[in-house]
N, C-alpha and C positions, 0 to 999 in steps of 0.2 A: 272722445270725439275730436278730430282735428280742428284746428282753429284757422279761420280764414280772415285776414285783415283787409278791411276796405278803407282806402285812403280818401278822406275828405279833406279837412284842414288838419286832421290828426288821424291816427290809426285807431279804428274802433273794431275790436275783435269780436267775432260772432262765430258760433258753430255752424257747420254746414247745414245742420237741421234748421237753424233759425233763418238761413238764407234761402232755403228751398221754398218754392211757391206753395201755396196752400193745396193740400191733397197730394203732394209729391213726397217720396221717400228718400231720405239721405243715404247715398251709397257709402258703405263702410271703407271702400278702398280707392275710389276714383275721384273724390271731391265733386261728385255729381249728384243730381237728383233724378229719381226714377218714378214713372207713373205707368200703371197698367190701364189700358183702354179695353173695355169689354164689348164695344160695338165692332161689327165685322166690316172691314174695308179691304180694298185691293192694296198691294204693297205701295203703289204710288200715292193713293189716297191717304194711307196711314202715314207715310213720310210727310206729306203735306200738312197733315194735322199736327205732327210733332214740330214741324218748322214754324207753323203759326204760333205754337206755344213757346217758341224761342229755342228749340232744341232739334233733335233728329231721332231716328230710330236707334234703339240702344245698341251699343257696341261692346264686344268682348265680355260676354257674360261669364264671369269667373265664379268660383265656389261661394265667395262671400256675397256677391250680388244674387246668386241663386238662392242662398239661404235667407237673405233679406226678403226676397219675393215670396218664398214659401211660408215664412213666418207670419205673413199677413192673413193667411187662411182665406185667400180670395180665388183660389184655383179650383176649377172643376176637373173631374177625372180625365176628360178628353180635350182639355184646353190646348190650343196651338196659337202661337204668337209670332207675328212678323218681327224680325230684327234687322239690324243694319248690315247684313252680309249678302252679297250677290255676285253673280258672274255674268252680268248683262253685257259687258264689253267684250270679253273673250271667254268662250266656253271652257269650263273647268278651272278658270283662273279666278277663284273666289277672293274677294277683297272686302275689308270693312270700309264703311263710308268715310272714315277719317284717315285711312292709310292706303297709299298707292301700292304697297307691297302685297304679293300673293300670300294668302294665309297658308301656313305650314301645318299647324296642329289644330284640328277641329274635332270635337267629339260627335261624330256623325252617328245617326241611327244605322243599324245593320244594312248593308248593301246600298248605302247612300254616300254621296249623291249619285243619282242614276239618270238624271235628265230625261225622265219618262216622256215619250212622245216629242222629244227634242224641244221642249218649251218650258223647262223648269229652271228658271234663272234667279229666283229669289229664295230666301231661306226662312224657315220657321223654327221656333224654339218649342220643344215638346217637354214641358216640365214633369209630367206624371207618367211618362212611358216606362221609366225604370227608376231606380234609386238615384241615378245621376241623369239630369236632363240631357236630351239628345237633339241634334239638328237634322233637318231634312229639307231638300230642295223642292220647291213647288212652283207652279206657274204664277207669275207676278199678278195675273188677272184674277186669281182666286181671292176670295174674301176671308180674312182671318181677324182675330183680335190682334193687338199689337202693344209694344212697350216703347215708350219715349224716354229720352234722357236729355237733361239740360245741365249745363255747367254754369254755376253762378258767376257773374261778372267780376273780374279783377280790376284793380286800378290800371290806368294807362301804363303800358310798358311792362306789365307783370302778367304771368300765367303760371299754370301748373299747380301741384299740390300746395294748398295754403297760400297761393299766389306768391310762392317763394322764388320763382325763376323770372329773370328779366328777358324781354324780347331782345333779339340780336340788334346791336347798334347798326348792322348792315341792312336792316329792313328799310325799304324806301319810304319816302313820304314824311309827313310831319310827325315828329316825336317817336319815330321807329315803332309804329303801332303793329301789334300782332293779335291773333285771336286767342281763345282759351287753351289752344294746344301749341301756341308759340309760332304759328304759321303767319308769315308777314302778309298784311292786307294788300299792299301795293307793290309787291315784288321786291327785288334786291337792288342795292346800290351797285355801281359798276364793278365788275370783277368777282361778284359773288352770285351764288345760285342755290337752288334747293328751296323747299317750302319754308324753311326757317332761315334761309340765307346763311347757312353754316358751311357751305362748300365753296372752295376757291381760295386762292392766295394761301397765306400761311395762317390758316384759321385754327385756333386751339379749341378742339371739341371739349376738352376738360373744363374750359371756362364756361361753356354752355351748360354742362351738367351741374356746375356749381353756381349757376345763376349770375355769372359775372358779366356776360355779354348777351 
C-alpha cells in the first residue's frame, strides 16, 4: 500500500487506507478513497452529495478501481451508477470533471453514446452488463445510484501520489497553494497560464513531473 506523508511538525507516514474516511475504500492506483451510494439521485444531486463529503463523482474508473468495487460484493445484477463524466457543455464532447480535455478512449456499451431524445448528457457506469463494466449516457434528471471519490489532503504546496509533487512556484497567492491535482487555487503569476501554471516563458515541464516546481 502506498504511503502518504502528512506534514505537521514532522512527517508522519500513514497508508491511504488509514487516511480514508470511515466507510470509504482505498483506491489501489489513484491515492484516493471511494464510496458507493445505493440511494437513487439525479446526477446533480449525486454530485452535490459527493461534494458535501469533500469529494466529487468518481473519475476514470480503471481496471483496478473496478476490481476493488467488485470485491466488496455490494453490487446487484442491474446496478447503474452515476460517474463524473458528461457532455453537458458541448454535445458529444465528453469530459471528466477534473480534466478539460475531451475523452478519447471510453469503454462504451454497444451503440453508445446515442443521446436518445437529445437529452442524455450524463454518464452511468454499468458494472454487471458484461465481464468488463460499460458506460452509457443517460438524462441527467434520471435517478441512479452513484460513486463518490475523495483525495486525502496533502501538506501545503504538495499534491499527487504520496504527496510527492510540489505545486508550481508560479501559482498565485500565499505560499503557491494548489489542490490535490496540482491546480492553482488563485491563478498564475504574471507570464504563466494553465490550470497548474506550467505554461508560458521558458518553463521546464520535466521539473514539474519530478516535483521540483
